[in-house]
C-alpha positions in Angstrom: 115.8 84.5 117.3 114.8 82.6 114.3 115.7 79.1 113.7 118.8 78.2 111.8 119.4 75.7 109.0 119.4 75.6 105.3 116.8 77.2 103.0 114.8 74.5 101.1 115.3 74.6 97.4 111.6 75.1 96.6 111.0 77.5 99.6 109.9 80.3 97.3 108.1 78.4 94.6 104.5 79.2 94.0 103.5 75.8 95.5 105.5 76.2 98.8 103.7 77.5 101.9 105.7 80.7 101.7 105.0 81.2 98.1 101.2 80.5 98.5 101.1 83.1 101.3 102.9 85.8 99.3 100.5 85.0 96.4 97.4 85.4 98.6 98.6 88.8 99.9 99.6 90.0 96.4 96.1 88.9 95.0 94.5 90.9 97.8 96.5 94.0 97.0 96.0 93.6 93.2 92.2 94.0 93.6 93.1 97.7 93.4 94.2 97.0 89.8 90.9 95.3 89.2 89.2 98.6 90.2 91.5 100.4 87.8 90.5 98.2 84.9 86.8 98.1 85.7 86.6 102.0 85.9 88.5 102.5 82.8 86.1 100.3 80.7 82.7 100.5 82.5 82.0 103.9 80.8 82.1 102.2 77.4 78.7 100.6 77.7 77.1 103.8 79.2 78.6 106.6 77.2 76.1 106.5 74.3 73.1 106.4 76.7 74.7 109.3 78.8 75.3 111.2 75.6 71.6 110.8 74.5 70.1 111.3 78.0 71.9 114.5 78.7 72.2 115.8 75.1 76.0 116.1 75.4 78.2 117.6 72.7 81.3 115.7 71.5 83.5 117.6 73.7 81.4 117.0 76.9 81.2 113.3 76.0 84.9 113.1 75.7 85.3 115.0 79.0 83.0 112.6 80.9 85.1 109.7 79.6 88.5 111.2 80.3 87.9 113.4 83.5 88.3 110.3 85.8 91.9 110.2 84.6 92.5 113.7 86.1 91.3 112.4 89.4 93.6 109.5 89.0 96.6 111.8 88.7 95.7 113.6 91.8 95.2 110.3 93.7 98.4 108.9 92.5 100.4 112.0 93.7 98.7 111.9 97.1 99.0 108.2 97.6 102.7 108.1 97.9 102.9 110.5 100.8 99.8 109.1 102.5 101.0 105.4 102.4 104.5 106.5 103.7 102.8 108.3 106.6 99.7 106.2 107.5 100.7 102.8 106.1 99.6 100.8 103.0 96.4 99.4 104.4 94.7 102.6 105.5 95.4 104.1 102.1 93.9 101.0 100.4 90.8 101.5 102.5 90.5 105.1 101.5 90.8 104.2 97.9 88.0 101.5 98.3 85.7 104.0 99.9 86.3 106.7 97.3 85.5 104.2 94.4 82.4 102.9 96.2 81.1 106.4 96.6 81.8 107.2 93.0 80.0 104.1 91.9 76.8 105.0 93.8 77.0 108.7 92.8 77.5 107.9 89.1 74.7 105.5 89.0 72.3 108.0 90.7 73.6 111.0 88.7 71.0 113.6 87.7 73.2 116.0 85.6 76.5 116.3 83.8 78.2 118.5 86.4 77.6 116.1 89.2 78.5 113.1 87.0 81.9 114.7 86.4 82.3 115.2 90.1 81.6 111.5 90.9 83.9 110.5 88.0 86.8 112.6 89.5 86.1 111.0 93.0 86.3 107.6 91.4 89.6 108.7 89.8 91.1 109.6 93.1 90.3 106.2 94.4 91.8 104.5 91.3 94.9 106.7 91.4 95.5 105.7 95.1 95.1 102.0 94.4 97.4 102.3 91.3 100.3 103.3 93.5 99.7 101.4 96.7 99.2 97.9 95.2 102.5 97.6 93.4 104.3 99.1 96.3 102.8 96.6 98.7 103.4 93.7 96.5 107.0 94.5 96.0 107.5 94.9 99.7 106.1 91.5 100.7 107.2 89.4 97.8 110.2 87.2 98.0 112.8 88.2 95.3 112.6 84.8 93.6 109.0 85.2 92.6 108.7 89.2 92.9 108.3 89.6 89.1 105.3 87.0 88.8 103.7 88.5 91.8 104.1 92.2 90.8 102.6 91.1 87.3 99.4 90.2 89.2 98.6 94.0 89.2 98.2 94.1 85.4 96.4 90.7 85.4 94.0 92.3 87.8 93.6 95.3 85.5 92.8 93.1 82.5 90.3 91.1 84.5 88.7 94.4 85.6 88.4 95.4 81.9 86.9 92.1 81.1 84.4 92.2 84.0 83.3 95.7 83.1 82.7 95.0 79.4 81.0 91.7 80.2 78.7 93.2 82.9 77.9 96.1 80.4 76.9 93.6 77.8 74.8 91.5 80.2 72.9 94.4 81.7 72.3 96.0 78.2 71.0 92.8 76.8 68.8 92.1 79.9 67.1 95.5 79.6 66.9 95.4 75.8 69.3 98.3 75.5 71.6 100.4 77.7 69.0 103.3 77.8 66.1 101.0 78.7 64.8 100.5 82.3 66.0 97.5 84.1 65.5 97.3 87.9 63.8 99.8 90.3 62.9 102.1 87.5 66.5 102.9 86.6 68.1 102.5 83.2 70.7 99.8 82.5 73.5 102.2 82.1 73.1 103.4 85.8 73.4 99.8 86.9 76.6 99.6 85.0 78.1 102.0 87.3 76.3 100.6 90.5 77.9 97.2 89.9 81.2 98.8 90.8 80.0 98.8 94.5 80.9 95.1 94.6 84.6 95.1 93.8 85.0 98.4 95.8 83.5 96.6 99.0 85.7 93.6 98.4 88.8 95.6 98.2 87.9 97.4 101.3 87.2 94.2 103.3 90.5 92.6 102.0 92.4 95.8 103.3 91.0 95.0 106.8 92.2 91.3 106.5 95.8 91.4 105.1 98.7 92.4 107.3 100.6 95.7 107.0 103.8 96.0 104.9 106.7 94.7 107.1 108.9 97.4 105.5 106.6 100.1 106.7 106.3 98.5 110.2 110.1 98.3 110.6 110.3 102.0 109.6 107.8 102.8 112.4 109.8 100.7 114.9 107.2 97.9 115.2 109.8 95.2 114.7 107.9 92.4 116.4 104.9 92.8 114.1 107.2 92.9 111.1 109.0 89.8 112.2 105.7 87.9 112.7 104.6 88.7 109.2 108.0 87.8 107.6 107.9 84.5 109.5 105.0 83.5 107.3 106.7 84.6 104.0 110.4 83.5 104.4 111.9 80.2 105.8 113.1 80.3 109.3 116.7 80.1 108.2 116.3 83.3 106.3 114.3 85.3 108.8 117.0 87.0 110.8 118.9 87.8 107.7 115.9 89.3 106.0 115.0 91.4 109.2 118.7 92.6 109.6 119.0 93.6 105.9 115.7 95.6 106.0 116.5 97.3 109.3 120.1 98.3 108.0 118.4 99.6 104.8 115.9 101.6 106.6 118.5 103.0 109.0 120.6 104.0 105.9 117.5 105.8 104.4 117.0 107.7 107.6 120.6 108.9 107.5 119.6 110.4 104.2 116.2 111.5 105.2 116.7 115.0 103.6 116.9 113.3 100.2 113.8 114.1 98.0 112.7 113.5 94.5 114.6 116.5 93.4 117.7 116.4 91.5 119.9 117.8 88.7 118.1 116.2 85.9 115.4 118.8 85.0 114.5 119.1 88.6 114.2 115.4 89.5 116.5 112.5 90.3 117.3 110.5 87.2 115.7 107.3 88.6 112.4 109.2 88.9 112.6 110.3 85.2 113.2 106.6 84.2 110.0 105.7 86.0 108.1 108.6 84.3 109.4 107.7 80.9 108.5 104.0 81.3 105.0 105.1 82.4 104.6 107.5 79.5 105.7 104.9 76.9 103.2 102.4 78.3 100.4 104.8 77.3 101.8 106.6 74.3 101.6 103.3 72.3 97.9 103.8 72.3 96.7 100.7 74.2 93.6 102.4 75.6 92.5 103.4 72.2 91.6 99.7 71.7 89.5 99.6 74.9 88.0 103.1 74.9 87.3 103.8 71.1 87.2 100.3 69.6 83.8 100.6 68.0 85.0 102.6 65.0 87.8 100.1 64.3 85.5 97.1 64.7 82.9 98.6 62.3 85.6 99.6 59.8 86.8 96.0 59.6 83.2 94.6 58.9 81.4 94.2 62.2 78.0 95.7 62.7 77.5 97.9 65.8 75.5 95.2 67.7 78.6 93.0 67.7 81.2 95.6 68.6 80.9 95.1 72.3 81.1 91.4 71.9 84.4 91.8 70.0 85.6 94.2 72.7 84.9 91.5 75.3 86.8 88.8 73.3 89.8 91.3 72.9 89.7 91.8 76.7 89.9 88.0 77.2 93.0 87.9 74.9 94.4 90.6 77.1 93.9 88.4 80.2 95.4 85.3 78.6 98.6 86.9 77.5 99.1 88.6 80.8 99.2 85.1 82.2 101.9 84.3 79.8 103.9 87.4 81.1 103.5 86.3 84.6 104.9 82.8 83.8 107.9 84.3 81.8 109.0 87.4 83.8 111.0 85.5 86.5 112.3 82.9 84.0 113.3 85.1 81.0 113.8 88.4 82.7 112.3 92.0 82.4 114.4 93.5 79.6 114.1 90.9 76.8 110.4 90.6 77.2 110.0 94.4 77.1 112.1 94.7 73.9 110.2 91.8 72.3 106.8 93.5 73.2 108.1 96.7 71.6 109.0 95.0 68.3 105.5 93.3 68.2 103.6 96.5 68.9 105.7 98.5 66.4 105.0 96.0 63.6 101.3 95.6 64.4 100.7 99.4 64.7 102.6 100.1 61.6 100.4 97.4 59.8 97.2 99.2 61.1 98.6 102.6 59.9 99.2 101.0 56.6 95.6 99.3 56.4 93.8 102.6 57.2 95.8 104.4 54.5 93.4 102.5 52.1 90.3 103.4 54.1 87.2 104.5 52.3 84.7 107.0 53.8 85.2 109.3 56.7 84.1 109.7 60.3 82.0 106.8 61.6 81.5 105.6 58.1 85.1 104.5 57.6 85.5 101.1 56.0 88.5 99.0 54.8 88.2 97.4 51.4 89.2 93.9 50.4 91.8 92.1 52.6 92.7 95.3 54.5 89.8 94.7 57.0 90.9 91.3 58.2 94.6 92.4 58.2 93.7 95.3 60.5 91.6 93.2 62.8 94.6 90.7 63.2 97.1 93.6 63.6 94.9 95.1 66.4 94.7 91.8 68.3 98.4 91.2 67.7 99.0 94.7 69.3 97.0 93.6 72.4 99.1 90.5 72.6 102.3 92.3 72.4 101.3 94.9 74.9 99.6 92.5 77.3 102.6 90.1 77.4 105.2 92.8 77.9 104.6 96.6 78.7 101.3 96.1 80.3 102.4 94.0 83.4 106.3 94.6 83.3 106.1 98.4 83.8 104.4 97.8 87.1 107.0 95.3 88.0 109.8 97.7 87.4 108.0 100.5 89.1 107.9 98.4 92.1 111.6 97.5 92.0 113.7 100.5 90.7 113.1 103.2 93.4 115.2 103.4 96.5 113.0 102.5 99.5 113.4 106.1 101.0 111.5 107.6 98.1 109.6 104.6 96.7 106.1 105.8 97.8 106.6 109.3 96.4 108.4 108.3 93.3 105.7 105.6 92.5 103.1 108.3 92.9 104.9 110.6 90.4 105.3 107.8 87.9 101.8 106.7 88.3 100.6 110.3 87.8 102.7 110.6 84.7 100.9 107.4 83.4 97.4 108.9 84.0 98.3 112.2 82.4 99.6 110.2 79.3 96.5 108.2 79.3 94.4 111.3 79.5 96.2 112.8 76.6 95.7 109.8 74.4 92.1 109.4 75.4 91.3 113.0 74.7 93.4 113.3 71.5 92.3 110.2 69.7 88.9 111.5 68.4 90.1 114.6 66.7 93.3 113.0 65.6 91.5 110.0 64.1 89.1 112.3 62.3 92.0 114.1 60.8 94.1 110.9 59.8 93.8 107.4 61.2 97.1 106.3 59.4 99.1 109.1 61.0 97.5 108.4 64.3 98.4 104.7 64.4 101.7 105.6 62.8 102.4 107.9 65.8 101.7 105.1 68.2 104.0 102.8 66.1 106.7 105.5 66.3 106.4 105.5 70.2 106.6 101.8 70.3 109.8 101.8 68.3 111.2 104.4 70.6 110.3 102.2 73.6 112.5 99.4 72.2 115.4 101.9 72.0 114.9 103.2 75.5 114.8 99.9 77.2 117.9 98.7 75.2 119.7 101.9 76.3 118.6 102.6 79.8 117.0 99.6 81.6 119.2 96.9 83.2 118.0 93.5 84.0 116.6 93.1 87.6 115.6 89.5 87.6 116.1 87.7 90.9 117.6 90.6 92.8 116.9 91.9 96.2 114.9 95.3 96.1 118.0 97.0 97.8 120.2 95.5 94.9 118.1 96.5 92.0 118.0 100.2 92.9 121.7 100.3 92.8 121.6 99.4 89.1 120.1 102.7 88.3 122.6 104.9 90.2 125.1 106.6 87.9 128.6 105.3 88.8 131.1 108.1 89.7 133.8 108.7 87.1 137.2 107.9 88.3 139.3 110.8 89.2 141.9 111.9 86.7 145.5 111.5 87.8 
């Protein structure tokens, strides 16, 4: 039996022993998000050299950039079932191994077909990590600080983007260009991929060191192990209550073990659709255009090509800083108001970019913005990053870790993450032809989706701040209508 008594007022603050332990475990799990960010941006510094080295067409270049996202879809779908069957840690280790293999293979690639294969393998690893990390964090985090801890996933993604862009710039400068030889007779762009071995190894080692999810252990009947882990995360006075509530919830889930993701809403349960729609909105506002295809934008607003990568690094730093703001606010202000504020900022900034590019001169890579429209577009683009990074970037991951019933959490997270990757792929592949056709309409479309995201949150998303996971999921269950008399 656990000790009885009162729970200290600051028991779940970030500075308490329980809070610090939860932060440590969440940081370890969030390294999967770092791999996500690193992989999504490391290709930026290498893509021009790959295109020149292998003589790629525009289509093949786009495919090499985007094909990893298809692997992410498959990895996200598989991760839910695998983590429910084998545990969160083993699946984390699998993701680390796949990303490590991909980093080595991509760095040593000798043709386009094998590079595509390595990119897909890396995508599998990233897709797995994108599902397991938020699930693990949600399951070990005390409800009082769960929002802040779940936001670490997005912070890790932004740090991964920053690390990839910075390492690309350092390696290219050290070699005198990404296509120039650096070490061991290999070009700098190959070393850009090989650097990914380091975070992959760190993620794999951490998966050996952190404890398994207590929820998973209880589901497998390993109560003593789960209680030992919870004893380090909750005060003694709250230990038995926490164990009893989880055990009861899991037993209730088993009584409904036949329940699947299927439902009456276009083949899925309504809650699954909520997760899918949130994920799609997160990508359809066009955030990855800034990090995948920013060179054209920065050139259009007056920067020469040599400074484009530096500007991208600065933008990624902005992304990191505003994510820290979101982490500080999420458990103070709540999820819903932050998401709606972010939607407003993104709508206005993307609308401004659409207006600015309606005055563009030239076409293709020679687009330029006359007069004050260049600085206006630059400010709007960075304001868009601020709006996204402080709201939809981290908070979608928070909600995805909270809203699903525990009996389907792994599978539902996998479907939602897969939808996110598919939406990411669609935006990544479609931007070059759409921007060639009309940049104003392209940014106008992203602004339209940002506006829709505001309406969707206002209409469909309740506030989940400070609630137990078992309580938050009830908010999304449609209440039965009273019987007519």
